[in-house]
N, C-alpha and C positions, 0 to 999 in steps of 0.2 A: 504494500500500500504506500502510495506517495504522500509525503508530508509537505504541506504548503506553509511557507513562511509568510508572515504578515508584518507590515510596518506599523508601529504603535506610536502614540504621542511622545513628544520629547519630555525631558525631565520637568520643564516648567509646567506643562499641562498635567503631569502626574502630581506635582505638588498641589495644584488647584483641586484635583480630585480628592486628595487626602483631606482637604478642608470640608468637603461636602459629606463626610461620613462614610465614604466607600472604603474598601480595604486599603490599609496603608502600604506604601511601597517600601521595600527593603533592598538596599543596594548590596551586592556581593560580587566579588571578582569572579570572572568566568573560570579562572585557574583554581579557585576554591570550590566552585560549584560542580564542575564536570567530574572530578574524581569521586565525589559523593554519589552523584546520580549514576555514574557508570558502575560503581560497586553495588548500589542498590539494585540496578538492573541485572548485573551478573549473578547476584545471589537470589534473584527472583523475589524481592521483597514486595509483597502485595500492596502495601501502602503507596508505592510509587504510582500505581494505576489510578489512584484517587486524584492525582495531580496532572494527568496527561492532557487534560483540556485547559489547564491554566495557561495564561499568556505571560510571556516575559518580554521585557524591553531590551533591545540590543542596539548598538550603534549602527549608523548607516553604513559605515565602511565594513563592519563585520557582516552585515546583511548582504552587501555586494559580493564579498568573498564567498559566502555560503551559497549564494545564487550561482556564481561561477562554478564552484565546486560541485554543485548538484548536477551540472551538465557534463562533468568529467567521468569517463568510465574507468574503472579500476583496470590496471594492466593484467593481462592473462599470465597465469603462472606456468 
């Protein structure tokens, strides 16, 4: 199944949403987040499925790199 990336509001807009009572945003380095998520997926932690529909905010340049990477096919072994 193909995963679709979406662009989300900038940090200024997130701060405004925090004021209206919606869920607060928490900033975390991708380098800190990815190993935790990868380990949870590798060990088949069920709780991870609860968050699969959650949205994350990424920088525009990371989005561009991921979009380009999506189109690259892995080399054959």
